[in-house]
C-alpha positions in Angstrom: 112.1 -8.9 79.5 114.6 -10.8 77.3 114.3 -9.7 73.5 115.6 -11.8 70.7 115.6 -10.6 67.1 117.1 -11.7 63.8 118.1 -9.5 61.0 119.2 -10.1 57.4 121.1 -7.5 55.4 123.2 -6.8 52.6 127.0 -7.1 53.4 129.8 -6.7 51.0 131.1 -8.3 47.9 134.6 -9.8 47.7 136.3 -6.8 46.0 139.8 -8.7 46.1 138.4 -11.6 44.1 135.8 -9.6 42.2 133.1 -11.9 43.4 129.5 -10.6 43.9 127.8 -11.8 47.0 124.5 -13.3 46.5 123.5 -14.3 50.1 122.3 -12.0 52.9 124.2 -11.6 56.0 122.2 -12.8 59.1 122.7 -11.7 62.7 120.7 -12.4 65.9 120.7 -10.2 69.0 119.4 -10.8 72.5 119.1 -8.1 75.2 117.0 -7.4 78.2 114.9 -4.4 77.5 114.5 -3.6 81.3 118.4 -3.1 81.7 120.6 -0.1 81.1 122.9 -1.6 78.6 126.5 -1.0 78.9 128.2 -2.8 75.9 127.6 -4.8 72.8 129.2 -8.3 73.0 129.9 -10.4 70.1 129.6 -14.2 70.6 131.8 -15.7 68.1 131.5 -19.5 67.8 134.5 -21.5 66.7 135.1 -23.4 63.5 132.1 -25.5 62.8 129.9 -23.6 65.2 126.9 -24.0 63.0 126.7 -27.7 63.8 124.3 -26.9 66.7 122.6 -23.6 66.5 121.0 -24.0 69.9 124.3 -23.5 71.5 124.7 -20.1 69.8 121.2 -18.9 70.8 121.7 -20.3 74.5 125.1 -18.6 75.0 123.8 -15.4 73.5 120.6 -15.5 75.7 122.7 -16.5 78.9 125.0 -13.5 78.5 122.1 -11.0 77.8 120.2 -12.3 80.9 123.2 -12.1 83.3 125.1 -9.0 82.0 123.9 -5.4 81.1 124.9 -6.0 77.4 123.3 -6.7 74.1 124.8 -10.0 72.7 125.1 -10.6 68.9 125.8 -13.7 66.8 126.8 -13.0 63.2 126.2 -15.9 60.6 129.3 -14.4 58.8 130.5 -15.4 55.3 131.2 -19.1 55.0 129.7 -19.8 58.6 128.2 -23.0 57.3 131.5 -25.0 57.4 130.0 -28.3 59.0 126.8 -30.3 58.9 124.1 -28.5 61.0 121.0 -29.5 63.1 119.2 -26.8 61.1 119.4 -27.6 57.2 119.5 -23.8 56.3 123.0 -23.6 58.1 124.3 -27.0 56.8 127.2 -27.5 54.5 126.8 -29.7 51.5 129.0 -32.9 51.0 130.0 -33.6 47.4 132.7 -35.7 45.8 135.4 -33.8 44.0 137.7 -35.3 41.4 140.4 -36.0 44.1 137.6 -37.8 46.2 136.5 -39.8 43.2 140.1 -40.8 42.5 140.6 -42.1 46.0 137.4 -43.9 46.0 138.3 -45.5 42.7 141.6 -46.7 44.0 140.0 -48.3 46.9 137.3 -50.0 44.7 139.9 -51.4 42.4 141.7 -52.9 45.3 138.7 -55.1 46.0 138.1 -55.7 42.1 134.8 -53.7 42.3 134.0 -52.4 38.7 134.2 -48.6 38.8 133.7 -47.5 35.2 130.4 -46.2 36.2 131.7 -44.2 39.2 130.3 -40.7 39.3 128.9 -38.3 41.9 125.4 -40.0 41.5 126.7 -43.4 41.8 129.3 -43.1 44.7 126.8 -44.1 47.6 125.8 -47.3 45.8 129.5 -48.1 45.0 130.4 -47.5 48.6 127.5 -49.6 50.0 128.8 -52.4 47.7 132.2 -51.9 49.2 131.0 -52.1 52.7 129.2 -55.5 51.8 132.4 -57.0 50.3 134.4 -55.7 53.4 131.9 -57.3 55.7 132.1 -60.6 53.9 135.9 -60.5 54.0 135.8 -59.8 57.7 133.4 -62.8 58.3 136.0 -65.0 56.4 138.8 -63.6 58.5 140.4 -62.3 55.3 140.3 -58.8 56.9 140.7 -57.9 60.5 137.4 -57.1 62.2 138.3 -53.5 62.9 139.7 -52.8 59.5 138.5 -49.6 57.8 139.2 -48.1 54.5 139.6 -44.4 54.3 137.4 -42.6 51.7 136.7 -38.8 51.4 134.0 -36.4 50.6 134.3 -32.7 50.4 132.2 -30.2 52.3 131.3 -27.3 50.2 129.9 -24.3 52.1 126.3 -23.5 51.2 124.9 -20.3 49.6 127.6 -20.1 47.1 130.2 -19.1 49.8 133.9 -20.0 50.0 136.7 -19.8 52.5 138.7 -16.6 52.4 140.6 -17.0 55.6 138.3 -14.8 57.6 138.6 -11.5 55.7 134.9 -11.4 54.6 133.9 -12.9 58.1 135.6 -9.9 59.8 134.1 -7.4 57.6 130.6 -9.1 58.1 130.9 -8.4 61.9 131.7 -4.8 61.2 128.7 -4.5 58.9 126.5 -6.2 61.5 127.7 -3.7 64.1 127.2 -0.7 61.8 123.5 -2.1 61.1 122.8 -2.7 64.9 123.8 0.9 65.9 121.8 2.4 63.0 118.7 0.4 64.0 119.2 0.9 67.8 121.1 4.2 68.4 120.7 3.6 72.2 123.1 0.6 71.8 125.9 3.0 70.4 
């Protein structure tokens, strides 16, 4: 029978930068308890794999059903790089100083007052910009398909940050260590 389990464990702090980790490391496993398991297979999604958690679960289950292996997904450090269909794994969109500078530049181009521009007013400013641009398009003063480029910054959730995969690699090792400690038969 196919078994699915989820575990949350302590992983490691970022010793290089001296940053204490506050989040737990989550990993999920799938295996068929009626099979003689021959290997542990890590299914590592690409950048932004958190966008649809169902795909990770379905790949892990498919491999476990069709091969004599235990499969594992590690929700590693800074896994939440994109918006997700599951809020827990979703990144946060925010406006940095650079984002606000760009937005202000665009607003000024359309003579939209921006002295009150701040994180909590950006959306209303952009909605007003959209109205102005729609009106200009209707008057044929802007091409119908014209777009302005604005930006927001994705900020990983759980207080995490991008460190070029070092912590993510260590998380995979720690998940493997925890897995074989919990299930010596998988070792």
